[in-house]
VOGU-326235 format. One record per residue: residue in one letter; x negated, y negated, z negated of N, C-alpha, C in turn; chain. Coordinates in Angstrom, 2 decimals. Each point is the difference from the previous one (the first is absolute). Example, Ala and Ser with C-alpha at 12.3 -4.5 7.8 and 13.67 -1.06 7.14 Angstrom:
<pts>
{'A',{-13.19,5.69,-7.80},{0.89,-1.19,0.00},{-0.90,-1.20,0.00},'A'};
{'S',{0.35,-1.05,0.72},{-0.82,-1.19,-0.06},{0.77,-1.09,-0.73},'A'};
</pts>
This chain:
<pts>
{'X',{-9.66,-25.78,2.76},{-0.97,1.00,-0.01},{-0.38,0.68,1.46},'A'};
{'X',{-1.35,-0.11,0.29},{-0.10,0.19,1.51},{0.03,1.85,-0.02},'A'};
{'X',{-0.18,0.61,1.18},{0.17,1.34,0.37},{-1.22,0.32,0.32},'A'};
{'X',{-0.50,1.21,-0.03},{-1.49,0.22,0.58},{0.12,1.50,0.61},'A'};
{'X',{-0.71,0.22,0.87},{-0.70,1.44,0.77},{-1.01,0.51,-0.40},'A'};
{'X',{-0.50,1.08,-0.94},{-1.05,0.29,-0.52},{-0.51,1.05,0.47},'A'};
{'X',{-1.19,-0.04,0.10},{-0.74,1.34,1.02},{-0.87,0.69,-1.18},'A'};
{'X',{-0.12,1.17,-0.54},{-0.89,0.59,-0.78},{-0.54,1.30,0.56},'A'};
{'X',{-1.22,0.29,-0.35},{-0.86,1.03,0.54},{-0.30,1.09,-1.26},'A'};
{'X',{0.23,1.21,0.34},{-0.14,1.04,-0.83},{-0.83,0.98,0.46},'A'};
{'X',{-0.72,0.79,-0.99},{-0.54,0.96,0.34},{0.22,1.53,-0.51},'A'};
{'X',{0.57,0.73,0.93},{0.55,1.32,-0.15},{-1.10,1.16,0.25},'A'};
{'X',{0.29,0.75,-1.09},{-0.87,1.38,-0.02},{0.66,1.01,0.72},'A'};
{'X',{-0.29,0.72,0.78},{0.68,1.20,0.61},{-1.00,1.23,-0.02},'A'};
{'X',{0.42,0.83,-0.43},{-0.99,1.40,-0.28},{0.61,1.27,1.16},'A'};
{'X',{-0.85,0.50,0.23},{0.26,1.52,0.92},{0.43,-0.63,1.48},'A'};
{'X',{-0.42,-0.70,0.64},{0.07,-0.45,1.32},{-1.02,0.48,0.81},'A'};
{'X',{0.34,0.29,1.25},{-1.00,0.24,0.99},{-0.39,-1.01,0.89},'A'};
{'X',{0.82,-0.86,0.25},{-0.34,-1.09,0.90},{0.55,-1.41,-0.42},'A'};
{'X',{-0.50,-1.03,0.49},{0.28,-1.36,-0.47},{1.76,-0.61,0.23},'A'};
{'X',{0.51,0.94,1.19},{1.10,-0.23,0.35},{0.76,0.32,-1.09},'A'};
{'X',{-0.10,1.47,-0.47},{0.75,0.72,-1.05},{-0.03,-0.80,-1.28},'A'};
{'X',{-1.21,-0.66,-0.06},{-0.07,-0.75,-1.28},{0.91,-1.28,-0.22},'A'};
{'X',{-0.05,-0.86,1.20},{1.00,-0.86,0.10},{1.26,0.24,-0.07},'A'};
{'X',{0.41,1.22,0.75},{1.54,0.17,-0.13},{0.33,0.50,-1.44},'A'};
{'X',{-0.74,0.72,-0.80},{0.20,0.31,-1.35},{0.12,-1.22,-0.79},'A'};
{'X',{-0.85,-0.99,0.13},{-0.48,-1.18,-0.92},{1.31,-1.01,0.22},'A'};
{'X',{0.62,-0.04,1.13},{1.17,-0.69,0.51},{1.20,0.77,-0.67},'A'};
{'X',{-0.07,1.31,0.31},{1.32,0.76,-0.45},{0.25,-0.17,-1.69},'A'};
{'X',{-1.13,0.15,-0.51},{0.09,0.06,-1.78},{0.09,-1.34,-0.28},'A'};
{'X',{-0.36,-1.11,0.45},{0.07,-1.38,-0.35},{1.51,-0.11,0.04},'A'};
{'X',{0.62,0.31,1.15},{1.31,-0.38,0.56},{1.09,0.90,-0.99},'A'};
{'X',{-0.29,1.14,-0.34},{0.63,0.66,-1.13},{0.31,-0.46,-1.16},'A'};
{'X',{-1.34,-0.73,-0.71},{0.06,-0.45,-1.18},{0.86,-1.33,0.01},'A'};
{'X',{-0.09,-0.76,1.23},{0.56,-1.21,-0.02},{1.52,0.36,-0.03},'A'};
{'X',{0.25,0.96,1.06},{1.59,0.21,0.04},{0.48,0.56,-1.17},'A'};
{'X',{-0.79,0.73,-1.15},{0.79,0.50,-1.10},{0.31,-1.39,-0.66},'A'};
{'X',{-0.59,-1.05,0.03},{0.41,-1.34,-1.13},{1.01,-0.60,0.90},'A'};
{'X',{0.37,0.33,1.07},{1.14,-0.62,0.84},{-1.02,-1.48,0.62},'A'};
{'X',{-1.06,0.30,0.58},{-1.14,-1.21,0.48},{-0.12,0.38,1.46},'A'};
{'X',{1.14,0.26,0.80},{-0.14,0.01,1.40},{-0.34,-1.07,0.86},'A'};
{'X',{0.32,-1.28,-0.69},{-0.43,-1.23,0.54},{-1.36,-0.07,0.16},'A'};
{'X',{-1.00,0.57,-0.73},{-1.49,-0.12,0.22},{-0.47,0.88,0.99},'A'};
{'X',{-0.68,-1.02,0.98},{-0.47,0.72,1.42},{-1.33,0.58,-0.39},'A'};
{'X',{-0.23,1.18,0.43},{-1.35,0.94,-0.20},{-0.63,0.23,1.17},'A'};
{'X',{-1.41,-0.47,0.32},{-0.68,0.55,1.15},{-1.55,0.12,-0.27},'A'};
{'X',{-0.48,0.47,0.84},{-1.39,0.33,-0.05},{-0.88,-1.11,0.04},'A'};
{'X',{-1.30,-0.33,-0.65},{-0.70,-1.15,-0.17},{-1.19,0.28,0.68},'A'};
{'X',{-0.79,-0.85,0.27},{-1.21,-0.08,0.80},{-1.37,-0.83,-0.59},'A'};
{'X',{-0.98,0.28,0.44},{-0.95,-0.96,-0.52},{-1.02,-0.19,0.86},'A'};
{'X',{-0.84,-1.04,0.19},{-0.81,-0.56,1.01},{-1.46,0.48,-0.22},'A'};
{'X',{-0.69,0.59,0.99},{-1.47,0.34,0.00},{-0.65,-1.06,-0.37},'A'};
{'X',{-0.97,0.13,-1.13},{-0.62,-0.95,-0.20},{-1.02,-0.41,0.78},'A'};
{'X',{-0.59,0.92,1.05},{-0.87,-0.35,1.02},{0.57,-0.67,1.00},'A'};
{'X',{0.85,0.57,0.69},{0.88,-0.83,1.40},{1.07,-0.54,-0.03},'A'};
{'X',{0.70,0.08,-1.32},{1.74,-0.46,-0.17},{0.58,0.49,0.69},'A'};
{'X',{-0.31,1.29,0.45},{1.35,0.77,0.74},{0.75,0.54,-1.03},'A'};
{'X',{1.48,0.16,0.24},{0.96,0.43,-1.00},{-0.15,1.65,-0.01},'A'};
{'X',{-0.21,0.29,-1.19},{-0.05,1.70,-0.18},{1.21,0.41,-0.94},'A'};
{'X',{0.37,1.18,0.51},{1.01,0.68,-0.78},{-0.09,0.11,-1.24},'A'};
{'X',{1.28,-0.46,-1.21},{-0.23,0.07,-1.23},{-0.08,1.29,-0.60},'A'};
{'X',{-0.69,1.16,0.30},{-0.18,1.08,-0.55},{-1.31,0.43,-0.08},'A'};
{'X',{-0.38,0.53,-1.24},{-1.41,0.69,0.07},{0.23,1.34,-0.43},'A'};
{'X',{-0.54,0.94,0.62},{0.31,1.62,-0.18},{-1.40,0.81,-0.19},'A'};
{'X',{0.13,0.46,-1.51},{-1.49,0.82,-0.02},{0.51,1.07,-1.02},'A'};
{'X',{-0.49,1.29,0.30},{0.33,1.18,-0.54},{1.44,0.32,-0.17},'A'};
{'X',{0.91,-0.34,1.04},{1.30,0.26,0.07},{0.78,-0.74,-1.12},'A'};
{'X',{-0.72,-1.34,-0.47},{0.42,-0.73,-0.66},{0.15,-1.55,0.68},'A'};
{'X',{1.06,-0.58,-0.22},{0.08,-1.37,0.97},{0.61,-1.20,-1.06},'A'};
{'X',{-1.01,-1.15,0.36},{0.77,-1.29,-0.68},{0.40,-0.69,1.23},'A'};
{'X',{1.29,-0.42,-0.07},{0.94,-0.52,0.98},{0.23,-1.46,-0.37},'A'};
{'X',{-0.12,-0.92,0.67},{0.39,-1.41,-0.20},{1.40,-0.18,0.29},'A'};
{'X',{0.62,-0.34,-0.75},{1.59,-0.43,0.38},{0.34,-1.41,-0.28},'A'};
{'X',{0.81,-0.53,0.78},{0.69,-1.31,-0.23},{1.31,0.28,-0.29},'A'};
{'X',{0.12,-0.98,-1.23},{1.66,-0.22,-0.35},{0.49,-1.48,0.17},'A'};
{'X',{1.03,0.00,0.64},{0.69,-1.28,0.35},{1.22,-0.20,-0.56},'A'};
{'X',{0.43,-1.13,-0.96},{1.28,-0.15,-0.54},{0.25,-1.28,0.13},'A'};
{'X',{1.18,-0.60,-0.24},{0.46,-1.59,-0.13},{0.44,0.06,-1.34},'A'};
{'X',{-0.62,-1.28,-0.77},{0.22,-0.44,-1.22},{0.87,-1.33,-0.09},'A'};
{'X',{1.05,0.12,-0.36},{0.73,-1.39,-0.22},{0.21,-0.52,-1.24},'A'};
{'X',{-0.20,-1.47,0.29},{-0.14,-0.79,-1.13},{-1.04,0.22,-1.09},'A'};
{'X',{-1.06,0.05,0.62},{-1.19,-0.05,-0.99},{-0.58,-1.36,0.19},'A'};
{'X',{-0.60,-0.30,-1.49},{-0.46,-1.28,-0.18},{-1.30,-0.43,0.65},'A'};
{'X',{-0.94,0.87,0.51},{-1.08,-0.39,0.93},{-0.44,1.46,0.76},'A'};
{'X',{-1.06,-0.31,0.64},{-0.53,1.15,0.85},{-0.56,1.12,-0.90},'A'};
{'X',{-0.65,-0.54,-1.04},{-0.45,0.86,-0.90},{1.10,0.88,-0.88},'A'};
{'X',{1.14,-0.69,-0.22},{1.02,0.84,-0.71},{0.71,0.76,0.73},'A'};
{'X',{0.08,-0.36,1.30},{0.59,1.21,1.10},{-0.96,1.05,0.16},'A'};
{'X',{-1.31,-0.25,-0.03},{-0.81,1.23,0.01},{0.01,0.95,-1.19},'A'};
{'X',{0.17,-0.61,-1.41},{-0.05,0.75,-1.05},{1.30,0.64,-0.17},'A'};
{'X',{1.15,-0.32,0.64},{1.30,0.51,0.17},{-0.19,1.20,0.73},'A'};
{'X',{-0.39,-0.10,1.16},{-0.14,0.95,1.07},{-0.81,1.08,-0.59},'A'};
{'X',{-1.16,-0.19,-0.59},{-0.96,0.89,-0.49},{0.72,0.86,-1.23},'A'};
{'X',{0.60,-0.63,-0.71},{0.84,0.64,-1.25},{1.02,0.96,0.58},'A'};
{'X',{0.70,-0.70,0.80},{1.28,1.07,0.64},{-0.73,0.99,0.70},'A'};
{'X',{-0.79,-0.34,0.99},{-0.67,1.53,0.90},{-0.61,0.81,-1.17},'A'};
{'X',{-1.05,-0.69,-0.84},{-0.53,0.72,-0.66},{0.76,1.14,-1.07},'A'};
{'X',{1.03,-0.48,-0.50},{0.98,0.74,-0.76},{0.48,1.30,0.72},'A'};
{'X',{0.19,-0.11,1.28},{0.30,1.12,0.84},{-1.04,0.96,0.38},'A'};
{'X',{-1.09,-0.58,0.30},{-1.04,0.94,0.32},{-0.91,0.56,-1.20},'A'};
{'X',{0.00,-0.61,-1.09},{-0.73,0.53,-0.99},{-1.53,-0.57,0.19},'A'};
{'X',{-0.87,1.00,-0.14},{-1.43,-0.39,-0.32},{-0.68,-0.27,1.36},'A'};
{'X',{0.53,-0.58,0.94},{-0.32,-0.50,1.25},{-0.67,-1.38,-0.07},'A'};
{'X',{-1.37,0.03,0.15},{-0.39,-1.54,0.10},{0.41,-0.95,0.98},'A'};
{'X',{0.58,-1.01,-0.22},{0.27,-1.12,0.81},{-0.48,-1.12,-0.02},'A'};
{'X',{-0.27,-0.67,1.02},{-0.21,-1.53,0.30},{0.66,-0.93,0.71},'A'};
{'X',{0.10,-1.19,-0.14},{0.72,-0.85,0.63},{-0.82,-0.58,1.17},'A'};
{'X',{0.31,0.38,1.18},{-0.62,-0.62,1.21},{0.54,-1.46,0.35},'A'};
{'X',{1.39,-0.02,0.30},{0.42,-1.14,0.40},{1.33,-0.43,-0.54},'A'};
{'X',{0.55,-1.32,-0.26},{1.07,-0.40,-0.51},{0.38,-1.18,1.01},'A'};
{'X',{1.09,0.11,0.66},{0.42,-0.99,0.94},{1.44,-0.62,-0.73},'A'};
{'X',{0.12,-1.44,0.10},{1.35,-0.39,-0.22},{0.72,0.32,1.37},'A'};
{'X',{1.22,0.26,-0.33},{1.11,0.04,1.07},{1.26,-0.87,-0.65},'A'};
{'X',{0.84,-0.09,1.14},{1.14,-0.55,-0.05},{1.30,0.33,-0.55},'A'};
</pts>
């Protein structure tokens, strides 16, 4: 059975922040704490980004309004002995989803590895 590297995107809500940098730091810290509580320190967490629909330039993955921010986070983990790419994505989404709670997750990429 093949092994896969799975990349998930999540939307993290952060309240009572003044700057985008503060929101990013809080979101990554909170996500890391939740993952570490479940002994999932093998999951990589970093800030996501999106592309401008007009010019296709990359934009930071944070949107701040009224001291509340929505931060795009990326979660990456390796899945071993999955039946298919879809199966690996479901395993990653389930594992990370249980640790994070009500955070919406979406599978972005699933690559087979050796």
